[in-house]
C-alpha positions, 0 to 999 in steps of 0.5 A: 153451387159456390157464388161467383162473388167468392174469389178463389186462388188455387195456389197463391204465391207458390202454395203447394198444389191442392191448396186453395184460398177463397176470399169472401168480400163484404156483401158476398154472403147476405147475413140476413136469413143465412143463419138457417144453415148454421148448426146449434153451436154456431147459432149459439155463439152468434147470439152471444156476440153483443154487437149486431155488426159482430153477429152479422160478420160471424154469421156471414163468414161461417155461412161462407165456410159452409157453402165452400165446404159443401162444394168440396164435399158435395153436401148442402151447406147445412149438412156439413158437420164440423169437429175439433181435434184435441188441443196439442197443449192440454189434450182437451177437445178444443183444438183445430177445427176439422170436417167430421166427414173428411177431416183426415183428407180435407183440411180448412181454416177460416178467418175474418176481419172487418167483414172480409173473410178468408177460407183456405182448404188443403189436403194437409193441415192449413192455417189462414188469417186476414186482418185489417191494418190497425192504427199506429197506437194499436201496433205499439200496444201489441208489438211486444208480443212478436219475436225479438228480431221482428220487433227490431225490424219494426223499430226501424219503421214509422207510421203507416209503413210500420202498421202495414209491416206489423199486420203482415207479420201478425197474419203470417204468424197467426196463420202458421199457429192456426195450422199447427193447432197451437193458436195464440196460446203458449210461447209460439207467437213470440218464438216463431220468426216469420219476418215483417218484410215484403216476403215471409221468412221460411218456417221449417216444415211449412209453406208460408205465403202472403195472400192478395187482399184489398188495400187496408188488409193483410192476409196469409196462408200456411200449409204443412209440407213436412212431418213433425212440423207442429212445433214453433220455429225459432 
């Protein structure tokens, strides 16, 4: 049974039919004792996190993923098995994570930030990202990694407005690149143009939308809508 604290949006802001986005707020999953549903790899990764707060967030987010995936599959959370596709860059076995049982028919993406988790499911490749809005200094340090047109847009803004616009752009871009399986490697981050404004700009072959999240955060989801959409858009 999926906890009622998990908030579901079946098709936020025009996502394709069949796509569902779940928002898991802080405290919706009790991290204490939850590690019992994680597999050995997940427990090992959690144990290697140095900060207790990071371990708690990781355990809670991955437990939420297992609870949700189990609901779709009709399995207990601990019985859900994950695998990874080949990396599109090097061919190694560390590409986009998939469900081993229905990886070709049910795709997912998980993101978490500051205790807030976002999980997306769709019948086609999907990517999701949620980020807490950073301080102005952090924006200045990483804005150069964006598309030149996005950097120009941010240069017209200042303070909190600039930080919010940067975070909108970052989550859209990361959601898209997670959906393609590229992640943050390669040139996709600087080459892909999604915009910093109130609405994301179109990306060929994908439906990209912002997700409603609490104040102080930004969230986005990308769902593939066409074949041959694995490469970055300029």
